[in-house]
N, C-alpha and C positions, 0 to 999 in steps of 0.2 A: 503492499500499500505505497502510496505516497502522501505524506502528511505534511501540511505548512505551518509553524507556530510563528504566530505575533506575540512578543515578550519572549521570544526564547533567552534574554539575557537575565530575566527576573528569577526570582525563589521559584514560584511554581513552573513557570515555562520553562525553564534548564532542567529541572525534576523530569520534564516530560519528554523536553527531547533525549536526553540520555538512555529515558526506558524505551523509547520510540526506536533511536538507534542501536538499543542491545537486543530489542526485538527480531532486527532487520530489517525494519523500513527505511525507506528514503525520507529523508527530513529536509524539508527547504525553511530554514530560520529567515525571516525578514526582519531585517534589525537595524537600529541607525548607525551603531558603531559594530561593524564585523569583527574589529579586534577585540572585542570580548569573546569570542567563542574560538575555541582549539578547531582547527580541522580534525576531520574522522571520515572513517569512509561512510559513505553513505549519506553525507551531509552538506548541503548546497546553501552557502551563505550570501544573500542577496541584501547589500544595501539600500535602503530607501524610507520614505516617510510614511505613515500612515494618510498623510493628506496628498498623495501622490498617486491617485487612482489610477491612470495607466500604469505606473513604474509599479504597482501593489498588483493589478490584475496580471501584468507579465509574469509577475514573480509566482503567482498563485497558479499560472496557467499548467493543467495535467494533473493537479492534486486533488485527491479525494476527499479531501478532509483539511477543513483549516480551524485548527485549534487559536482559540483568541484570550491571552494570559496575560492582559495589560491592564494597568492601572497607573494614575500619576504617584509621581515621585514627592509624598509629602511625610510630613512627621504624625506620626498619630495625635497630636496634639492639634492639629490641623483637618482633621477628617471628619469633625462637627460642622466646617464650614462650607458653605455650598460650592458645588464645583459643577461644569458639565462637560468635562473630559472624556466621558465613556458615550455623550450625547452627541459630541462632536465630533470625534472618530469612529463611531458605530456606520455611520452611513455610507463613509468612502469602503469601509472595510465591507459591508451588505453588497455594493454596488460591485465590488471584483469579486467577491463569493458568487453571485448571481451571474455574472459573465462568464466564468470559469463552471459552473455548474457544480459544486462543489458544495459538501454537507458542512455546517458552521458549528462548533463546539465552544461555546461561550463559556469560560469560568468567572462565576460570579464569587457569591458569597452565600454563608446559610446566614439568614437574619435581612436578605433583601426581599422585598415584596411581600408573597404569602408565607414565606417561611418563618418570618419573624415573631407571628403569633403560636410558633412550636416552640419557642426557646423559654430557657428558666426565666425568672425573674428576672435575676442581674442579666442575663444576655438581654433581655428586651429591653430593661434599661439602657444598657450599652447601644445597641441598635437605635434608640430614642435620642442617646446624648453623643458618646463617644463618637460612634461612626454616621453621625446624622447626616451630612453632608455627602458623604462618597456613598452610603447607601442607598441615598434617593436618586443619586446621579446612575447608579446602577438598575434601580428600578425602573425610573423611564428609560433609557435606554434598553431592558428588556420588554418593555410595553411596545418600541418601535419595532423589536426583533417580532415581535408576535403576529405584526400587521404585515410583515415581506413574506414573500412567496417561495423563500429559500427553505429547505430541509436546513433544520437547526437542533440542537439541544443544548440546555444550560445547567451546569455543574455546578450547585452549592456547597461545596467543600465547609465544613464547621472548623477546622482550624488548619491553617498552612506550616506553621513553624513546630 
């Protein structure tokens, strides 16, 4: 299988990249900084930005699945402040994924959207305070994903550290 990873230099994206390569998949890492990745068999590194839909579409060409594991680089103390990071970048990602006919797997977070109500009392408090801005941005981007015509899956991991 040919898999593209957006966010391949981040904590979760790099873990996913390693496991996909170890399983024998071909992986395309679309990144801002190619020198952050070590060359490996089966890995193609493409430099680009999420704003460049043409370059992103070219990089995703021939992929079966696009894994999106991106988030803004913020300190946890700023996670409660409003952000539009995902809302800003998801439309270009969706356009590129639709153009190449791949499936999209969006790595979100437990506590986003409907999953927030299932958390413990301390977790629900954190979702409404500590991570409020970040999670609201993710929730709104997931709503946009649900109205798209592509095949998609949202993953809501609980703890990534």
